[in-house]
C-alpha positions as CSV (number, residue, x, y, z in Angstrom):
1,M,19.0,22.6,-3.2
2,K,18.8,21.0,0.2
3,F,16.3,18.4,0.6
4,T,14.9,18.1,4.4
5,E,12.6,15.5,5.3
6,E,9.6,18.1,4.9
7,K,10.6,18.7,1.2
8,L,11.2,15.2,0.4
9,E,7.8,14.3,1.8
10,K,6.1,17.1,-0.2
11,A,7.7,15.7,-3.4
12,F,6.5,12.1,-2.8
13,T,3.1,13.8,-1.9
14,E,3.1,15.8,-5.4
15,L,4.3,12.7,-7.2
16,L,1.5,10.2,-6.0
17,G,-1.3,12.7,-6.7
18,Q,-0.1,12.7,-10.3
19,E,-0.6,9.2,-10.2
20,G,-4.1,9.4,-9.2
21,F,-3.4,8.9,-5.2
22,P,-5.0,12.3,-3.6
23,H,-3.3,13.8,-0.7
24,H,-5.3,13.7,2.6
25,L,-3.9,15.0,5.9
26,G,-4.3,12.5,8.9
27,I,-6.4,14.7,10.9
28,T,-9.1,14.8,8.3
29,I,-9.3,10.9,8.4
30,T,-12.5,9.6,10.4
31,R,-11.5,7.1,12.9
32,K,-10.5,6.3,16.6
33,P,-6.8,7.3,17.3
34,E,-5.7,3.8,18.1
35,E,-7.2,2.5,14.5
36,V,-5.4,2.5,11.2
37,L,-8.4,1.2,9.0
38,I,-10.3,4.0,7.2
39,E,-13.7,1.6,7.8
40,E,-15.7,3.9,5.7
41,D,-13.8,3.4,2.6
42,L,-13.6,-0.1,2.8
43,Q,-17.5,-0.4,3.3
44,T,-18.1,1.8,0.4
45,F,-15.7,-0.1,-1.7
46,L,-17.5,-3.5,-0.5
47,L,-20.9,-2.0,-1.0
48,T,-20.2,-1.0,-4.5
49,Q,-18.2,-3.8,-5.7
50,Y,-20.5,-6.4,-4.6
51,A,-23.8,-4.4,-5.1
52,G,-24.8,-7.3,-7.9
53,Q,-24.7,-9.6,-5.3
54,G,-26.7,-8.0,-2.7
55,I,-24.1,-7.5,-0.2
56,T,-25.5,-6.1,3.0
57,V,-24.2,-3.5,5.6
58,N,-24.0,-6.0,8.3
59,E,-21.9,-8.3,6.1
60,T,-19.5,-5.6,5.1
61,K,-19.3,-4.8,8.9
62,S,-18.3,-8.5,9.7
63,I,-15.7,-8.2,7.2
64,I,-14.3,-5.2,8.5
65,L,-14.8,-6.9,12.1
66,Q,-12.6,-10.0,11.2
67,L,-9.7,-7.8,9.6
68,K,-9.7,-5.8,13.0
69,S,-9.7,-9.3,15.0
70,L,-6.2,-10.2,13.5
71,S,-3.9,-10.2,16.5
72,A,-0.8,-7.5,16.7
73,S,0.9,-9.7,19.1
74,D,1.6,-12.2,16.4
75,L,2.5,-9.8,14.1
76,Y,3.9,-12.1,11.3
77,E,1.0,-14.5,11.3
78,S,-1.6,-12.1,11.4
79,N,0.3,-10.0,8.2
80,K,0.6,-13.3,6.3
81,T,-3.0,-14.1,7.0
82,F,-4.0,-10.7,5.7
83,L,-2.1,-10.5,2.8
84,K,-3.3,-14.1,1.8
85,Q,-6.7,-12.5,2.1
86,L,-5.5,-9.6,-0.1
87,S,-4.0,-11.4,-3.0
88,D,-6.2,-14.6,-2.8
89,G,-9.8,-13.2,-2.0
90,F,-12.1,-15.3,0.3
91,I,-15.3,-16.5,0.9
92,L,-18.4,-14.6,2.6
93,K,-20.9,-16.7,4.3
94,R,-24.0,-15.1,3.8
95,E,-26.4,-13.7,6.6
96,D,-29.1,-15.3,5.0
97,R,-28.0,-18.8,4.3
98,N,-30.3,-19.4,1.3
99,Q,-28.2,-17.1,-0.7
100,K,-25.0,-18.0,-2.4
101,D,-21.6,-17.3,-0.7
102,I,-19.5,-14.3,-2.0
103,Y,-16.1,-14.7,-3.1
104,I,-14.6,-11.6,-1.9
105,Q,-11.6,-9.5,-3.2
106,L,-10.6,-6.6,-1.1
107,I,-9.2,-4.6,-4.0
108,N,-10.6,-4.9,-7.6
109,Y,-8.1,-6.7,-9.8
110,A,-10.3,-7.1,-12.7
111,G,-8.7,-6.2,-16.1
112,L,-5.1,-6.0,-15.0
113,N,-3.9,-8.2,-18.0
114,K,-5.4,-5.9,-20.2
115,H,-3.7,-3.0,-19.2
116,R,-0.3,-3.9,-20.4
117,Q,1.1,-1.7,-23.2
118,P,3.1,-3.4,-25.6
119,E,6.4,-1.9,-27.1
120,V,6.7,-0.3,-30.5
121,D,8.5,-3.0,-31.9
122,Q,6.1,-5.8,-31.0
123,L,3.3,-4.0,-32.9
124,I,3.5,-5.9,-36.2
125,S,0.0,-5.4,-37.4
126,I,-3.0,-3.2,-37.3
127,A,-6.7,-4.8,-37.6
128,A,-9.8,-3.2,-37.0
129,E,-11.4,-4.6,-34.0
130,P,-14.2,-3.4,-31.3
131,E,-12.8,-0.7,-28.8
132,E,-11.7,-2.4,-25.8
133,V,-13.5,-1.8,-22.8
134,Y,-11.7,-1.7,-19.7
135,P,-13.3,-2.7,-16.2
136,A,-14.1,0.4,-14.1
137,D,-11.6,1.1,-11.3
138,N,-13.7,1.6,-8.3
139,N,-10.5,1.0,-6.1
140,I,-10.5,4.1,-3.3
141,Y,-6.8,5.6,-3.4
142,K,-5.3,7.8,-0.8
143,F,-2.1,9.2,0.3
144,V,-2.4,10.3,3.8
145,N,0.4,12.0,6.1
146,Q,0.5,13.3,9.5
147,L,-1.8,10.4,10.5
148,E,-1.4,10.3,14.4
149,I,-1.4,6.5,15.7
150,I,-1.9,6.1,19.2
151,G,-0.2,2.9,20.8
152,P,2.2,2.4,23.5
153,E,3.3,5.5,22.5
154,K,2.1,8.1,19.9
155,R,3.8,7.8,16.5
156,I,3.3,9.6,13.4
157,P,4.4,8.0,9.9
158,D,5.5,10.0,7.3
159,G,3.2,8.7,4.7
160,I,0.8,5.7,4.2
161,V,-0.9,4.6,0.5
162,Y,-4.1,3.5,1.5
163,I,-6.3,1.4,-0.8
164,N,-9.9,0.8,0.1
165,G,-9.3,1.7,3.5
166,L,-6.2,-0.5,4.1
167,P,-3.0,0.9,4.8
168,L,-0.8,-1.1,2.4
169,V,2.4,1.1,2.0
170,V,4.1,3.0,4.9
171,F,6.8,5.5,3.8
172,E,9.5,6.5,6.3
173,F,11.9,9.6,5.1
174,K,15.3,11.1,6.5
175,S,17.3,13.7,5.2
176,A,20.2,13.1,3.3
177,I,21.8,16.4,4.6
178,R,21.8,15.3,8.2
179,E,24.9,12.9,8.7
180,E,23.1,11.5,11.8
181,A,19.9,10.4,10.0
182,T,20.5,8.0,7.5
183,I,18.3,5.8,5.5
184,Y,19.1,2.9,7.8
185,D,18.0,5.0,10.4
186,A,14.5,5.0,8.6
187,Y,14.4,1.4,8.6
188,K,14.9,1.0,12.2
189,Q,12.2,3.6,12.7
190,L,9.9,1.6,11.0
191,T,11.0,-2.0,12.1
192,V,12.0,-1.1,15.9
193,R,10.1,1.9,17.0
194,Y,6.8,1.6,14.9
195,R,6.8,-2.1,15.4
196,R,6.8,-1.7,18.9
197,D,4.7,1.4,19.8
198,I,2.1,0.9,16.4
199,P,1.9,-2.6,15.5
200,E,-1.4,-2.7,14.5
201,L,-0.4,-0.6,11.2
202,F,1.6,-3.6,10.2
203,K,-0.9,-6.2,10.4
204,Y,-2.3,-4.7,7.1
205,N,1.3,-3.6,5.4
206,A,2.2,-5.0,2.1
207,F,5.8,-3.2,1.6
208,C,7.4,-0.2,3.1
209,V,9.2,2.5,1.1
210,I,12.8,4.2,2.9
211,S,14.1,7.1,1.2
212,D,16.4,10.1,2.0
213,G,16.3,11.6,-1.4
214,V,19.4,10.4,-2.6
215,N,18.9,6.7,-1.7
216,N,15.6,4.8,-1.8
217,K,14.5,1.5,-1.1
218,S,11.7,-0.9,-0.8
219,G,11.0,-4.2,1.0
220,S,9.1,-6.3,3.3
221,F,8.3,-4.8,6.6
222,F,9.9,-8.4,8.1
223,A,12.9,-8.5,6.0
224,P,16.5,-7.7,7.2
225,Y,17.9,-4.4,6.1
226,D,20.1,-6.2,3.1
227,F,16.8,-7.4,1.5
228,F,15.4,-3.7,1.0
229,Y,16.1,-3.2,-2.4
230,A,16.5,0.1,-4.4
231,W,14.1,0.5,-7.3
232,R,16.8,1.9,-10.0
233,R,14.4,1.8,-13.1
234,V,14.0,5.3,-14.7
235,A,11.8,6.4,-17.1
236,G,11.8,9.6,-19.3
237,W,10.7,12.5,-16.9
238,Q,12.5,15.8,-17.3
239,K,15.6,16.5,-15.0
240,M,14.4,18.1,-11.8
241,W,17.1,18.6,-8.8
242,M,19.8,16.0,-9.2
243,A,19.7,14.1,-5.9
244,L,15.9,13.6,-5.9
245,T,15.4,13.1,-9.1
246,V,16.5,9.1,-9.0
247,C,14.1,8.6,-6.3
248,L,11.2,10.0,-7.7
249,H,11.6,8.8,-11.3
250,S,12.2,5.4,-9.8
251,Y,9.1,5.1,-7.6
252,K,7.0,6.8,-10.5
253,E,7.7,3.2,-12.1
254,C,6.2,1.4,-8.9
255,F,3.2,3.9,-7.8
256,T,1.4,3.8,-10.6
257,K,-2.2,2.5,-9.6
258,T,-1.9,-0.4,-12.0
259,V,1.5,-1.7,-10.6
260,C,0.6,-1.0,-7.2
261,V,-2.3,-3.2,-7.6
262,I,-0.4,-5.9,-9.8
263,L,2.0,-5.9,-6.8
264,F,-0.9,-6.7,-4.0
265,A,-1.9,-9.3,-6.2
266,T,1.0,-11.4,-7.2
267,S,4.2,-10.5,-4.9
268,F,3.9,-12.0,-1.4
269,T,6.0,-15.0,0.1
270,F,6.4,-15.9,3.4
271,L,8.9,-18.2,5.2
272,T,7.5,-21.4,7.1
273,A,7.8,-20.7,10.9
274,Q,11.0,-23.0,11.2
275,K,12.9,-20.7,8.7
276,R,11.5,-17.4,9.7
277,M,14.1,-14.5,10.5
278,R,13.8,-13.1,13.8
279,K,14.8,-10.0,15.0
């Protein structure tokens, strides 16, 4: 079985769909061609998540405007600022100064500690207890492909994972059967050509995934290629085609909703300006 980029993209689309990331073609997303946020999703999430505090439409618009105002010309600092807001949250000053400020989180992280499933050998007793009630997951998940983004040049990333309208993970695929297109070329496509032509997308990037169906790696957009690491853990799917199996098995571990949200809550470290790697 020969895995072209098209087949690899389709396989990832099916995988993510199984994990609760419904597929959307870029043409169906409402936005301006130079913009990368899905503002409708972010506003819907904020209005739902903070309805109890009486958040207003204007207040959600001010949050979106603040995110959009991050500069693409200093991409590293803007991404650092955004990811701190993503993982730590921030305080929203109210329109009505008589109302209490709201602590805002862009992703609903509630109850993550309750989702861990213990191993069988850790279950040492059984006790009658009230049924655990998990917080509702009102995050809005999407996997979008063929999204045309206009910058100095038009670019179409192979895939983007959106949560609450935020483009947090970018995928780039290359075919293992094309000798001239290696997984390193996927890395260069992201960090050189996309960085030059559509930097707006990477203001909000948490990490990137590159794959050729045989080799697959993930890492920070700003990391050298050597710091993109393979996701090697494989967990119990039936065997599919030999080459693609390892790739899809390994990323099934990563792209469950819970694991994604845990990563976004806990996994960001930035170098100081003095120690930053410059490309």
